[in-house]
C-alpha positions as YAML, in Angstrom:
chain: A
units: angstrom
residues:
- id: 1
  name: MET
  ca: [-22.33, -46.57, -67.12]
- id: 2
  name: GLY
  ca: [-21.91, -49.12, -64.34]
- id: 3
  name: VAL
  ca: [-18.92, -49.98, -62.28]
- id: 4
  name: SER
  ca: [-18.50, -53.25, -64.29]
- id: 5
  name: ASP
  ca: [-17.86, -50.88, -67.36]
- id: 6
  name: MET
  ca: [-15.27, -48.83, -65.44]
- id: 7
  name: ASP
  ca: [-11.58, -49.61, -64.57]
- id: 8
  name: VAL
  ca: [-11.92, -49.64, -60.95]
- id: 9
  name: THR
  ca: [-9.43, -51.14, -58.64]
- id: 10
  name: VAL
  ca: [-10.04, -51.55, -54.84]
- id: 11
  name: ASP
  ca: [-7.13, -52.33, -52.74]
- id: 12
  name: GLN
  ca: [-7.37, -54.94, -49.94]
- id: 13
  name: ALA
  ca: [-7.35, -52.68, -47.11]
- id: 14
  name: THR
  ca: [-10.24, -50.50, -48.44]
- id: 15
  name: SER
  ca: [-12.26, -53.78, -49.29]
- id: 16
  name: ASP
  ca: [-11.53, -55.04, -45.72]
- id: 17
  name: MET
  ca: [-12.70, -51.76, -44.15]
- id: 18
  name: LEU
  ca: [-15.74, -51.68, -46.31]
- id: 19
  name: LEU
  ca: [-16.69, -55.36, -45.40]
- id: 20
  name: ALA
  ca: [-16.11, -54.57, -41.61]
- id: 21
  name: LEU
  ca: [-18.41, -51.55, -41.87]
- id: 22
  name: ALA
  ca: [-21.10, -53.51, -43.65]
- id: 23
  name: MET
  ca: [-20.81, -56.03, -40.99]
- id: 24
  name: GLY
  ca: [-21.28, -53.38, -38.25]
- id: 25
  name: GLU
  ca: [-17.92, -53.89, -36.73]
- id: 26
  name: SER
  ca: [-17.55, -50.85, -34.60]
- id: 27
  name: GLY
  ca: [-13.65, -51.43, -34.28]
- id: 28
  name: ALA
  ca: [-13.38, -50.66, -38.00]
- id: 29
  name: MET
  ca: [-13.82, -46.86, -37.17]
- id: 30
  name: GLY
  ca: [-11.72, -46.53, -33.96]
- id: 31
  name: GLU
  ca: [-11.16, -42.86, -34.30]
- id: 32
  name: ALA
  ca: [-14.88, -42.19, -34.77]
- id: 33
  name: MET
  ca: [-15.52, -44.33, -31.74]
- id: 34
  name: GLU
  ca: [-13.02, -42.28, -29.71]
- id: 35
  name: MET
  ca: [-14.77, -39.01, -30.81]
- id: 36
  name: ARG
  ca: [-18.19, -40.49, -29.90]
- id: 37
  name: GLU
  ca: [-17.03, -41.34, -26.42]
- id: 38
  name: GLN
  ca: [-15.69, -37.79, -26.10]
- id: 39
  name: LEU
  ca: [-18.99, -36.38, -27.24]
- id: 40
  name: ARG
  ca: [-20.78, -38.57, -24.67]
- id: 41
  name: ALA
  ca: [-18.48, -37.34, -21.93]
- id: 42
  name: ASP
  ca: [-18.96, -33.73, -22.92]
- id: 43
  name: SER
  ca: [-22.75, -34.10, -22.75]
- id: 44
  name: SER
  ca: [-22.72, -34.97, -19.07]
- id: 45
  name: LEU
  ca: [-25.14, -37.86, -20.03]
- id: 46
  name: ASP
  ca: [-24.46, -41.37, -18.77]
- id: 47
  name: ALA
  ca: [-23.80, -43.86, -21.55]
- id: 48
  name: LYS
  ca: [-27.37, -45.38, -21.52]
- id: 49
  name: THR
  ca: [-29.17, -42.03, -21.66]
- id: 50
  name: PHE
  ca: [-26.68, -40.88, -24.41]
- id: 51
  name: ALA
  ca: [-27.51, -43.98, -26.44]
- id: 52
  name: LEU
  ca: [-31.30, -43.65, -26.00]
- id: 53
  name: VAL
  ca: [-31.23, -40.01, -27.05]
- id: 54
  name: LYS
  ca: [-29.34, -40.96, -30.26]
- id: 55
  name: ILE
  ca: [-32.04, -43.47, -31.04]
- id: 56
  name: ALA
  ca: [-34.64, -40.78, -30.51]
- id: 57
  name: ALA
  ca: [-32.63, -38.61, -33.06]
- id: 58
  name: LEU
  ca: [-32.62, -41.53, -35.59]
- id: 59
  name: VAL
  ca: [-36.37, -41.81, -35.37]
- id: 60
  name: ALA
  ca: [-36.87, -38.11, -35.76]
- id: 61
  name: LEU
  ca: [-34.48, -38.21, -38.77]
- id: 62
  name: ASP
  ca: [-36.15, -41.29, -40.32]
- id: 63
  name: ALA
  ca: [-32.38, -42.44, -40.45]
- id: 64
  name: ALA
  ca: [-30.86, -45.08, -42.64]
- id: 65
  name: PRO
  ca: [-31.52, -48.69, -41.46]
- id: 66
  name: ALA
  ca: [-27.80, -49.34, -40.78]
- id: 67
  name: SER
  ca: [-27.81, -46.54, -38.28]
- id: 68
  name: TYR
  ca: [-30.27, -48.40, -36.11]
- id: 69
  name: LEU
  ca: [-28.03, -51.46, -36.05]
- id: 70
  name: PHE
  ca: [-25.23, -49.59, -34.71]
- id: 71
  name: GLN
  ca: [-27.16, -47.47, -32.14]
- id: 72
  name: VAL
  ca: [-29.45, -50.15, -30.82]
- id: 73
  name: GLN
  ca: [-26.31, -52.19, -30.18]
- id: 74
  name: GLY
  ca: [-24.62, -49.27, -28.40]
- id: 75
  name: ALA
  ca: [-27.84, -48.75, -26.20]
- id: 76
  name: LEU
  ca: [-27.95, -52.42, -25.21]
- id: 77
  name: ASN
  ca: [-24.19, -52.55, -24.50]
- id: 78
  name: ALA
  ca: [-24.78, -49.41, -22.24]
- id: 79
  name: GLY
  ca: [-27.56, -51.18, -20.29]
- id: 80
  name: ALA
  ca: [-30.73, -50.08, -22.00]
- id: 81
  name: SER
  ca: [-33.43, -52.79, -22.23]
- id: 82
  name: PRO
  ca: [-35.55, -53.34, -25.47]
- id: 83
  name: ARG
  ca: [-38.60, -51.97, -23.46]
- id: 84
  name: GLU
  ca: [-36.61, -48.68, -22.78]
- id: 85
  name: ILE
  ca: [-35.98, -48.45, -26.47]
- id: 86
  name: LEU
  ca: [-39.81, -48.91, -27.16]
- id: 87
  name: GLY
  ca: [-40.20, -46.15, -24.57]
- id: 88
  name: VAL
  ca: [-38.17, -43.71, -26.44]
- id: 89
  name: MET
  ca: [-40.29, -44.39, -29.57]
- id: 90
  name: THR
  ca: [-43.39, -43.76, -27.51]
- id: 91
  name: ALA
  ca: [-42.01, -40.55, -26.00]
- id: 92
  name: VAL
  ca: [-40.96, -39.21, -29.36]
- id: 93
  name: ALA
  ca: [-44.07, -40.08, -31.41]
- id: 94
  name: PRO
  ca: [-46.02, -36.79, -30.71]
- id: 95
  name: GLN
  ca: [-43.10, -34.55, -31.95]
- id: 96
  name: THR
  ca: [-41.87, -36.91, -34.72]
- id: 97
  name: GLY
  ca: [-45.36, -38.15, -35.99]
- id: 98
  name: MET
  ca: [-46.39, -41.78, -35.90]
- id: 99
  name: ALA
  ca: [-45.12, -42.31, -39.52]
- id: 100
  name: ARG
  ca: [-41.59, -41.88, -38.30]
- id: 101
  name: VAL
  ca: [-42.10, -44.21, -35.50]
- id: 102
  name: VAL
  ca: [-43.78, -46.85, -37.72]
- id: 103
  name: SER
  ca: [-40.93, -46.51, -40.16]
- id: 104
  name: ALA
  ca: [-38.32, -47.06, -37.46]
- id: 105
  name: ALA
  ca: [-40.09, -50.01, -35.80]
- id: 106
  name: PRO
  ca: [-38.88, -52.63, -38.32]
- id: 107
  name: GLU
  ca: [-35.28, -51.37, -38.13]
- id: 108
  name: ILE
  ca: [-35.32, -51.61, -34.45]
- id: 109
  name: MET
  ca: [-37.01, -55.06, -34.56]
- id: 110
  name: ILE
  ca: [-34.03, -56.29, -36.78]
- id: 111
  name: ALA
  ca: [-31.44, -54.62, -34.51]
- id: 112
  name: LEU
  ca: [-33.03, -56.50, -31.58]
- id: 113
  name: GLY
  ca: [-32.80, -59.80, -33.56]
- id: 114
  name: LEU
  ca: [-36.60, -60.03, -33.94]
- id: 115
  name: GLU
  ca: [-38.34, -61.40, -36.93]
- id: 116
  name: LEU
  ca: [-40.39, -59.06, -39.12]
- id: 117
  name: PRO
  ca: [-43.94, -60.02, -39.85]
- id: 118
  name: VAL
  ca: [-44.55, -62.05, -43.08]
- id: 119
  name: GLY
  ca: [-44.65, -59.91, -46.06]
- id: 120
  name: MET
  ca: [-42.61, -57.10, -44.44]
- id: 121
  name: ASP
  ca: [-38.96, -56.38, -44.89]
- id: 122
  name: SER
  ca: [-36.72, -53.73, -43.67]
- id: 123
  name: ASP
  ca: [-37.05, -51.57, -46.80]
- id: 124
  name: THR
  ca: [-40.99, -51.25, -46.48]
- id: 125
  name: GLY
  ca: [-42.73, -49.00, -44.15]
- id: 126
  name: SER
  ca: [-45.66, -51.33, -44.07]
- id: 127
  name: SER
  ca: [-46.60, -54.84, -45.06]
- id: 128
  name: ASN
  ca: [-48.34, -53.57, -48.15]
- id: 129
  name: GLY
  ca: [-44.94, -52.71, -49.90]
- id: 130
  name: GLY
  ca: [-45.03, -48.90, -49.08]
- id: 131
  name: ARG
  ca: [-41.50, -47.64, -49.88]
- id: 132
  name: ARG
  ca: [-39.71, -45.66, -47.18]
- id: 133
  name: SER
  ca: [-38.48, -42.15, -48.09]
- id: 134
  name: ARG
  ca: [-34.85, -41.69, -48.04]
...
């Protein structure tokens, strides 16, 4: 039974919030952002280091693609360079395994505004159509 078969009503505020989230608008979750900043302050890490550590965690977890959009933007906003983000991937590869780093690469490329190679999309772990595990 699909949603079209159900009697579902979505109010405008919910629709607007979902759209803002889908578009990566961080202001849509103001309370979560405040909590994130408190966690950063409690960590004793500067904003850039905190953001880079979070990217390392995403790679280790084989995180959802949308997570990379948010965290890479946060790292860039905190002063990290794309080269430093690549450095994080290099640093965690021995612990996470190359498969996780390879899986993260297209997501990070998209978050950085780079074009993916022909035949590869963000839902594949390789250009041969291998599906990512979620």
